C-alpha positions as a Markdown table, in Angstrom:
| # | Residue | x | y | z |
|---|---|---|---|---|
| 1 | Met | 36.5 | -3.1 | -81.4 |
| 2 | Pro | 35.5 | -4.4 | -84.9 |
| 3 | Thr | 32.2 | -4.7 | -86.0 |
| 4 | Ile | 30.0 | -7.2 | -87.9 |
| 5 | Tyr | 30.3 | -4.3 | -90.5 |
| 6 | Asp | 33.9 | -4.4 | -90.6 |
| 7 | Val | 34.1 | -7.9 | -91.1 |
| 8 | Ala | 31.1 | -7.9 | -94.0 |
| 9 | Lys | 33.1 | -5.2 | -95.7 |
| 10 | Gln | 36.5 | -7.3 | -95.6 |
| 11 | Ala | 34.9 | -10.3 | -96.7 |
| 12 | Gly | 33.0 | -8.6 | -99.3 |
| 13 | Val | 29.7 | -10.3 | -97.9 |
| 14 | Ser | 26.4 | -9.1 | -96.2 |
| 15 | Ile | 25.9 | -8.7 | -92.7 |
| 16 | Ala | 23.9 | -11.8 | -93.2 |
| 17 | Thr | 26.7 | -13.9 | -94.7 |
| 18 | Val | 28.4 | -13.1 | -91.5 |
| 19 | Ser | 25.5 | -13.6 | -89.3 |
| 20 | Ala | 24.8 | -16.8 | -90.5 |
| 21 | Val | 28.1 | -17.9 | -90.5 |
| 22 | Leu | 28.9 | -16.9 | -87.2 |
| 23 | Asn | 25.5 | -18.0 | -85.7 |
| 24 | Arg | 25.2 | -21.3 | -87.8 |
| 25 | Thr | 21.4 | -20.3 | -88.6 |
| 26 | Ala | 21.4 | -20.9 | -92.5 |
| 27 | Phe | 23.7 | -22.8 | -94.9 |
| 28 | Val | 26.6 | -20.6 | -96.2 |
| 29 | Ser | 28.8 | -21.9 | -99.4 |
| 30 | Pro | 32.0 | -23.4 | -98.5 |
| 31 | Glu | 33.9 | -20.3 | -100.0 |
| 32 | Leu | 31.7 | -17.8 | -98.7 |
| 33 | Thr | 32.3 | -19.5 | -95.4 |
| 34 | Lys | 36.3 | -19.7 | -96.0 |
| 35 | Arg | 36.2 | -15.7 | -96.6 |
| 36 | Val | 34.1 | -14.6 | -93.2 |
| 37 | Lys | 36.6 | -16.9 | -91.0 |
| 38 | Glu | 39.7 | -15.3 | -92.4 |
| 39 | Ala | 38.0 | -11.7 | -91.9 |
| 40 | Val | 37.3 | -12.5 | -88.5 |
| 41 | Lys | 40.6 | -14.0 | -87.9 |
| 42 | Glu | 42.9 | -11.1 | -89.3 |
| 43 | Leu | 40.5 | -8.8 | -87.5 |
| 44 | Asp | 40.5 | -10.4 | -84.1 |
| 45 | Tyr | 36.8 | -9.9 | -84.4 |
| 46 | Thr | 34.5 | -11.5 | -81.2 |
| 47 | Ile | 30.8 | -11.5 | -81.3 |
| 48 | Asn | 29.6 | -8.7 | -78.5 |
| 49 | His | 27.1 | -11.1 | -77.0 |
| 50 | Leu | 26.2 | -8.3 | -74.6 |
| 51 | Ala | 25.1 | -5.8 | -77.5 |
| 52 | Arg | 23.2 | -8.6 | -79.5 |
| 53 | Ser | 20.9 | -10.0 | -76.5 |
| 54 | Met | 20.4 | -6.0 | -76.1 |
| 55 | Gln | 19.1 | -6.0 | -79.2 |
| 56 | Thr | 17.6 | -9.3 | -79.4 |
| 57 | His | 16.5 | -9.9 | -76.2 |
| 58 | Lys | 18.4 | -13.7 | -76.1 |
| 59 | Thr | 21.2 | -14.5 | -74.4 |
| 60 | Arg | 22.0 | -17.7 | -76.2 |
| 61 | Thr | 23.2 | -19.0 | -73.2 |
| 62 | Val | 20.8 | -21.6 | -71.1 |
| 63 | Gly | 21.1 | -22.9 | -67.4 |
| 64 | Met | 21.4 | -26.4 | -66.0 |
| 65 | Leu | 20.9 | -27.9 | -62.5 |
| 66 | Ile | 21.9 | -31.1 | -61.4 |
| 67 | Pro | 21.9 | -32.6 | -57.8 |
| 68 | Glu | 25.1 | -34.2 | -57.9 |
| 69 | Gly | 27.2 | -33.9 | -54.6 |
| 70 | Ala | 30.6 | -35.6 | -53.6 |
| 71 | Pro | 32.0 | -38.0 | -54.6 |
| 72 | Pro | 31.2 | -37.2 | -58.4 |
| 73 | Asp | 28.6 | -39.2 | -60.4 |
| 74 | Pro | 29.7 | -40.3 | -64.0 |
| 75 | Phe | 25.6 | -40.3 | -64.8 |
| 76 | Tyr | 25.5 | -36.6 | -64.3 |
| 77 | Ala | 28.7 | -36.1 | -66.0 |
| 78 | Glu | 27.3 | -37.8 | -69.2 |
| 79 | Val | 24.1 | -36.2 | -69.5 |
| 80 | Thr | 25.6 | -32.9 | -69.0 |
| 81 | Arg | 28.5 | -33.9 | -71.6 |
| 82 | Gly | 25.1 | -34.6 | -74.0 |
| 83 | Ala | 23.0 | -31.6 | -73.0 |
| 84 | Glu | 26.4 | -29.1 | -73.9 |
| 85 | Asp | 27.1 | -31.0 | -77.2 |
| 86 | Ala | 23.5 | -30.4 | -78.5 |
| 87 | Phe | 23.5 | -26.9 | -76.9 |
| 88 | Arg | 26.9 | -25.9 | -78.3 |
| 89 | Lys | 26.0 | -27.0 | -82.4 |
| 90 | Lys | 23.0 | -24.3 | -82.1 |
| 91 | Gly | 25.6 | -21.8 | -80.7 |
| 92 | Tyr | 24.6 | -21.8 | -77.1 |
| 93 | Leu | 26.6 | -21.6 | -74.2 |
| 94 | Leu | 25.6 | -24.0 | -71.3 |
| 95 | Ile | 25.8 | -22.5 | -67.3 |
| 96 | Leu | 26.2 | -25.3 | -65.2 |
| 97 | Gly | 25.0 | -25.4 | -61.1 |
| 98 | His | 25.4 | -28.0 | -58.1 |
| 99 | Thr | 22.3 | -27.7 | -56.3 |
| 100 | Tyr | 23.2 | -31.0 | -54.1 |
| 101 | Asn | 20.0 | -32.0 | -53.6 |
| 102 | Arg | 19.0 | -28.8 | -51.6 |
| 103 | Val | 16.3 | -26.8 | -53.1 |
| 104 | Glu | 17.5 | -23.6 | -51.4 |
| 105 | Glu | 20.5 | -23.9 | -53.5 |
| 106 | Gln | 17.8 | -24.4 | -56.1 |
| 107 | Ser | 16.4 | -21.3 | -55.6 |
| 108 | Arg | 19.2 | -19.2 | -55.6 |
| 109 | Tyr | 20.9 | -20.7 | -58.8 |
| 110 | Leu | 17.4 | -20.1 | -60.9 |
| 111 | Ala | 17.3 | -16.3 | -59.4 |
| 112 | Asp | 21.0 | -16.0 | -60.8 |
| 113 | Phe | 20.0 | -17.4 | -63.9 |
| 114 | Arg | 16.9 | -15.0 | -64.1 |
| 115 | Ser | 19.0 | -12.0 | -63.4 |
| 116 | Arg | 21.2 | -13.3 | -66.4 |
| 117 | Leu | 18.5 | -13.5 | -68.9 |
| 118 | Val | 19.0 | -17.3 | -69.6 |
| 119 | Asp | 17.3 | -18.3 | -72.3 |
| 120 | Gly | 15.8 | -21.2 | -70.9 |
| 121 | Val | 16.6 | -23.9 | -68.0 |
| 122 | Leu | 17.2 | -27.7 | -67.8 |
| 123 | Leu | 16.2 | -28.5 | -64.0 |
| 124 | Phe | 17.2 | -31.9 | -62.0 |
| 125 | Gln | 14.1 | -30.5 | -59.3 |
| 126 | Ala | 15.6 | -30.7 | -56.2 |
| 127 | Pro | 12.6 | -31.3 | -53.6 |
| 128 | Gly | 10.6 | -29.0 | -51.6 |
| 129 | Glu | 8.7 | -25.4 | -52.3 |
| 130 | Asp | 10.5 | -23.4 | -54.5 |
| 131 | Glu | 9.0 | -19.5 | -54.9 |
| 132 | Glu | 11.4 | -19.1 | -57.5 |
| 133 | Leu | 10.8 | -21.8 | -59.7 |
| 134 | Thr | 6.8 | -21.1 | -59.3 |
| 135 | Arg | 7.6 | -17.9 | -60.4 |
| 136 | Leu | 9.5 | -19.0 | -63.7 |
| 137 | Leu | 6.8 | -21.3 | -64.4 |
| 138 | His | 3.8 | -18.8 | -63.5 |
| 139 | Asp | 5.8 | -16.5 | -66.1 |
| 140 | Lys | 6.1 | -19.0 | -68.7 |
| 141 | Arg | 9.7 | -19.4 | -69.1 |
| 142 | Pro | 11.2 | -22.2 | -71.0 |
| 143 | Ile | 11.8 | -25.0 | -68.4 |
| 144 | Val | 12.6 | -28.6 | -69.4 |
| 145 | Phe | 12.5 | -30.9 | -65.9 |
| 146 | Val | 14.9 | -33.8 | -66.5 |
| 147 | Gly | 15.4 | -36.9 | -64.8 |
| 148 | Arg | 12.5 | -36.8 | -61.9 |
| 149 | Ile | 9.1 | -36.0 | -63.4 |
| 150 | Pro | 7.4 | -33.1 | -61.4 |
| 151 | Gln | 3.5 | -33.7 | -60.1 |
| 152 | Gly | 1.0 | -31.3 | -60.6 |
| 153 | Ile | 2.7 | -29.5 | -63.1 |
| 154 | Ala | 2.3 | -28.9 | -66.8 |
| 155 | Ala | 6.0 | -29.0 | -68.5 |
| 156 | Asp | 8.2 | -30.6 | -70.7 |
| 157 | Val | 10.1 | -33.4 | -69.0 |
| 158 | Val | 12.3 | -35.8 | -70.2 |
| 159 | Ala | 13.6 | -38.9 | -68.2 |
| 160 | Thr | 14.4 | -42.7 | -68.0 |
| 161 | Asp | 11.4 | -45.4 | -67.3 |
| 162 | Ile | 13.0 | -45.6 | -64.1 |
| 163 | Ala | 10.1 | -48.6 | -62.8 |
| 164 | Ala | 11.1 | -50.3 | -65.9 |
| 165 | Gly | 14.7 | -50.7 | -65.0 |
| 166 | Thr | 14.3 | -51.6 | -61.5 |
| 167 | Lys | 11.8 | -54.3 | -62.5 |
| 168 | Ala | 14.2 | -55.6 | -64.9 |
| 169 | Gly | 17.4 | -55.4 | -62.4 |
| 170 | Val | 15.2 | -57.0 | -59.4 |
| 171 | Ser | 14.1 | -59.6 | -62.0 |
| 172 | His | 17.7 | -60.6 | -62.8 |
| 173 | Leu | 18.7 | -60.9 | -59.5 |
| 174 | Leu | 15.5 | -63.3 | -58.7 |
| 175 | Ser | 16.5 | -65.3 | -61.8 |
| 176 | Arg | 19.9 | -65.4 | -60.0 |
| 177 | Gly | 18.2 | -67.5 | -57.1 |
| 178 | His | 17.7 | -64.4 | -54.2 |
| 179 | Arg | 14.4 | -64.5 | -52.7 |
| 180 | Arg | 15.2 | -61.3 | -50.4 |
| 181 | Ile | 16.6 | -58.6 | -52.0 |
| 182 | Gly | 16.7 | -55.2 | -50.9 |
| 183 | Leu | 16.4 | -51.7 | -52.4 |
| 184 | Leu | 18.2 | -48.7 | -51.2 |
| 185 | Thr | 16.9 | -45.6 | -53.0 |
| 186 | Val | 17.5 | -41.7 | -52.3 |
| 187 | Ala | 14.9 | -40.2 | -50.1 |
| 188 | Lys | 15.0 | -36.8 | -51.8 |
| 189 | Ser | 14.6 | -37.6 | -55.5 |
| 190 | Met | 11.2 | -36.5 | -56.2 |
| 191 | Ser | 9.7 | -39.2 | -58.9 |
| 192 | Val | 12.8 | -41.3 | -58.9 |
| 193 | Ser | 12.4 | -43.5 | -55.1 |
| 194 | Glu | 8.6 | -44.1 | -56.1 |
| 195 | Ala | 9.3 | -45.6 | -59.6 |
| 196 | Arg | 12.0 | -47.6 | -58.4 |
| 197 | Leu | 9.8 | -48.9 | -55.1 |
| 198 | Ile | 7.3 | -49.4 | -58.0 |
| 199 | Gly | 9.9 | -51.7 | -60.0 |
| 200 | Trp | 10.7 | -53.9 | -57.2 |
| 201 | Arg | 7.5 | -54.7 | -55.8 |
| 202 | Gln | 6.8 | -55.6 | -59.6 |
| 203 | Ala | 9.2 | -57.5 | -59.8 |
| 204 | Leu | 8.8 | -59.3 | -56.8 |
| 205 | Lys | 4.9 | -59.8 | -57.3 |
| 206 | Ala | 5.4 | -61.2 | -60.8 |
| 207 | Ala | 8.0 | -64.1 | -58.9 |
| 208 | Gly | 5.2 | -64.7 | -56.2 |
| 209 | Ile | 7.1 | -63.3 | -53.1 |
| 210 | Arg | 5.8 | -61.5 | -50.3 |
| 211 | Val | 7.3 | -57.4 | -50.2 |
| 212 | Asp | 8.6 | -57.1 | -47.0 |
| 213 | Pro | 8.9 | -53.0 | -46.3 |
| 214 | Ala | 11.6 | -53.6 | -44.2 |
| 215 | Leu | 13.8 | -54.2 | -47.2 |
| 216 | Ala | 13.3 | -51.0 | -49.1 |
| 217 | Leu | 15.1 | -48.3 | -47.5 |
| 218 | Lys | 15.6 | -44.2 | -48.2 |
| 219 | Thr | 18.5 | -42.5 | -47.8 |
| 220 | Asp | 20.9 | -39.7 | -48.4 |
| 221 | Leu | 22.7 | -39.2 | -52.3 |
| 222 | Ser | 25.6 | -39.8 | -51.1 |
| 223 | Ala | 28.5 | -42.8 | -50.1 |
| 224 | Glu | 27.8 | -42.2 | -46.4 |
| 225 | Gly | 23.8 | -42.3 | -47.2 |
| 226 | Gly | 24.3 | -45.6 | -49.1 |
| 227 | Gln | 27.0 | -47.2 | -46.1 |
| 228 | Ala | 24.5 | -46.4 | -43.3 |
| 229 | Ser | 21.6 | -47.7 | -45.2 |
| 230 | Ala | 23.5 | -50.6 | -46.2 |
| 231 | Arg | 24.4 | -51.5 | -42.7 |
| 232 | Gln | 21.0 | -51.0 | -41.2 |
| 233 | Ile | 19.5 | -53.5 | -43.8 |
| 234 | Leu | 22.0 | -56.2 | -43.3 |
| 235 | Ser | 21.5 | -56.0 | -39.7 |
| 236 | Leu | 18.2 | -57.4 | -40.1 |
| 237 | Glu | 18.1 | -60.8 | -38.5 |
| 238 | Ala | 16.6 | -62.1 | -41.6 |
| 239 | Arg | 19.2 | -60.3 | -43.8 |
| 240 | Pro | 18.9 | -59.9 | -47.5 |
| 241 | Thr | 21.0 | -62.0 | -50.1 |
| 242 | Ala | 21.1 | -59.2 | -53.1 |
| 243 | Leu | 20.8 | -55.4 | -52.5 |
| 244 | Phe | 19.6 | -53.0 | -55.9 |
| 245 | Val | 21.2 | -49.5 | -55.0 |
| 246 | Asp | 19.8 | -46.4 | -56.5 |
| 247 | Asn | 23.5 | -45.3 | -58.2 |
| 248 | Leu | 27.1 | -45.6 | -58.4 |
| 249 | Val | 27.5 | -43.0 | -55.4 |
| 250 | Met | 25.6 | -44.9 | -53.1 |
| 251 | Thr | 27.2 | -48.3 | -54.5 |
| 252 | Ile | 30.6 | -47.3 | -52.9 |
| 253 | Gly | 28.8 | -47.0 | -49.6 |
| 254 | Val | 27.6 | -49.9 | -49.5 |
| 255 | Leu | 30.2 | -52.2 | -50.8 |
| 256 | Arg | 32.5 | -50.2 | -47.8 |
| 257 | Thr | 30.5 | -51.8 | -45.3 |
| 258 | Leu | 30.6 | -55.0 | -46.5 |
| 259 | Gln | 34.0 | -54.9 | -46.0 |
| 260 | Leu | 33.6 | -53.6 | -42.9 |
| 261 | Leu | 31.0 | -56.8 | -41.6 |
| 262 | His | 33.8 | -59.2 | -43.6 |
| 263 | Leu | 31.1 | -60.2 | -46.1 |
| 264 | Glu | 31.8 | -61.2 | -49.8 |
| 265 | Cys | 30.0 | -59.8 | -52.8 |
| 266 | Pro | 28.7 | -61.7 | -54.2 |
| 267 | Lys | 29.2 | -64.8 | -52.0 |
| 268 | Asp | 27.5 | -63.5 | -49.2 |
| 269 | Val | 25.7 | -60.5 | -50.4 |
| 270 | Glu | 25.4 | -59.9 | -54.7 |
| 271 | Val | 25.4 | -56.0 | -55.3 |
| 272 | Met | 23.3 | -54.6 | -58.0 |
| 273 | Ser | 23.5 | -50.6 | -59.2 |
| 274 | Ser | 21.8 | -48.1 | -61.4 |
| 275 | Asp | 23.7 | -46.4 | -63.6 |
| 276 | Asp | 27.2 | -47.4 | -65.2 |
| 277 | Ala | 30.6 | -46.7 | -65.5 |
| 278 | Glu | 33.8 | -48.5 | -68.2 |
| 279 | Trp | 36.1 | -48.8 | -64.7 |
| 280 | Leu | 33.1 | -51.5 | -63.5 |
| 281 | Asp | 34.1 | -53.6 | -66.5 |
| 282 | Val | 37.5 | -54.3 | -64.5 |
| 283 | Phe | 36.6 | -53.8 | -61.4 |
| 284 | Arg | 36.1 | -56.3 | -58.2 |
| 285 | Pro | 33.6 | -57.7 | -57.2 |
| 286 | Val | 31.6 | -57.7 | -60.5 |
| 287 | Ile | 29.1 | -55.1 | -60.0 |
| 288 | Ser | 25.7 | -55.5 | -62.8 |
| 289 | Thr | 23.8 | -52.4 | -63.6 |
| 290 | Val | 20.8 | -50.6 | -65.6 |
| 291 | Val | 22.4 | -48.5 | -67.6 |
| 292 | Gln | 20.3 | -45.1 | -68.0 |
| 293 | Pro | 20.9 | -43.6 | -71.7 |
| 294 | Ser | 22.8 | -40.3 | -69.5 |
| 295 | Tyr | 24.1 | -38.9 | -72.6 |
| 296 | Glu | 21.0 | -39.1 | -74.7 |
| 297 | Leu | 19.3 | -37.8 | -71.9 |
| 298 | Gly | 20.9 | -34.7 | -72.0 |
| 299 | Val | 20.6 | -34.6 | -76.1 |
| 300 | Arg | 16.7 | -34.6 | -76.0 |
| 301 | Ala | 16.6 | -32.7 | -72.8 |
| 302 | Ala | 18.9 | -29.8 | -74.5 |
| 303 | Glu | 16.4 | -30.6 | -77.8 |
| 304 | Met | 13.4 | -30.0 | -76.4 |
| 305 | Leu | 14.5 | -26.8 | -74.3 |
| 306 | Leu | 15.8 | -25.5 | -77.9 |
| 307 | Arg | 12.3 | -26.7 | -79.3 |
| 308 | Arg | 10.8 | -24.8 | -76.5 |
| 309 | Ile | 12.5 | -21.4 | -76.8 |
| 310 | Arg | 11.9 | -20.9 | -80.7 |
| 311 | Tyr | 8.5 | -22.2 | -80.0 |
| 312 | Pro | 7.1 | -21.3 | -77.0 |
| 313 | Gly | 3.6 | -21.8 | -77.1 |
| 314 | Arg | 3.7 | -25.5 | -78.6 |
| 315 | Pro | 2.3 | -28.1 | -76.0 |
| 316 | His | 4.4 | -29.9 | -73.7 |
| 317 | Glu | 6.1 | -33.0 | -74.0 |
| 318 | Lys | 7.1 | -36.0 | -71.7 |
| 319 | Val | 9.9 | -38.6 | -73.0 |
| 320 | Leu | 10.7 | -41.5 | -71.3 |
| 321 | Leu | 13.8 | -43.4 | -72.7 |
| 322 | Lys | 14.2 | -47.0 | -72.0 |
| 323 | Pro | 17.2 | -48.1 | -70.1 |
| 324 | Thr | 19.1 | -51.4 | -70.2 |
| 325 | Leu | 20.7 | -54.1 | -68.3 |
| 326 | His | 24.4 | -54.6 | -68.2 |
| 327 | Ile | 25.2 | -57.9 | -67.1 |
| 328 | Arg | 28.6 | -58.8 | -65.8 |
| 329 | Thr | 30.0 | -61.9 | -64.7 |
């Protein structure tokens, strides 16, 4: 196999110049960059990442775990795309894993990441005790918690202001004349479900409406969970006239329940969801949403992890991004 020395000789440049071009770690003039790329192509040179990682103790790979199940949620797709784009620009490879919101799957992946010597991890934390996560934190390995804010842990975090977004969404439903507004959220979502409850209560109290605990239900992160919780809340004697739903996956189940109960949206029950998707612009019934800046969330989390990898001793950061309303009529 050709080596980096062969490439440098073929291009008539130094090894440092070849490394800077291939790893995008420093500016190299267009002329030298062209010569290096031509030499790489002529020699069919491929970076030996294994050999390099043995020398540098860095693999330039990062792991990312998301709790997405089925059906796919466009929110996690956008977060992942943002992170991958940010890592690619810096020459890092992203390894993605799905935990299905189960701590045992999270632990298995984290152990695998550790064995593969990934340089850092982006983590949508699954609920429950995880010895593998505890070990990584104890060893001060680079980890950024995404979307969900861990409790009692000094760590880097990038998330959305869920409470503010939920309050804005429920306030919009109140402005539409609704007074009994249900909240359907994910039971096992760490800080997210509590933040949603806070935002829901704040909006109701600001409008002078008594908070009815029976109108707030927690369920699974699935369409089936949304369907079951919608059926339960709509069976109340004084049923809600509007529902704020945690995510689009659960919203699918909610709309399915409305069909089965022969209820129309928004005539009988108006539905509003967190997260957004382009197809909602042409979807009927009309669904307004609280838009989380999902792509930016991924980019900011990746950039924060890269800073942690480069400067392991720096103070921890916590960033909350602002959601926006997308009102459809």
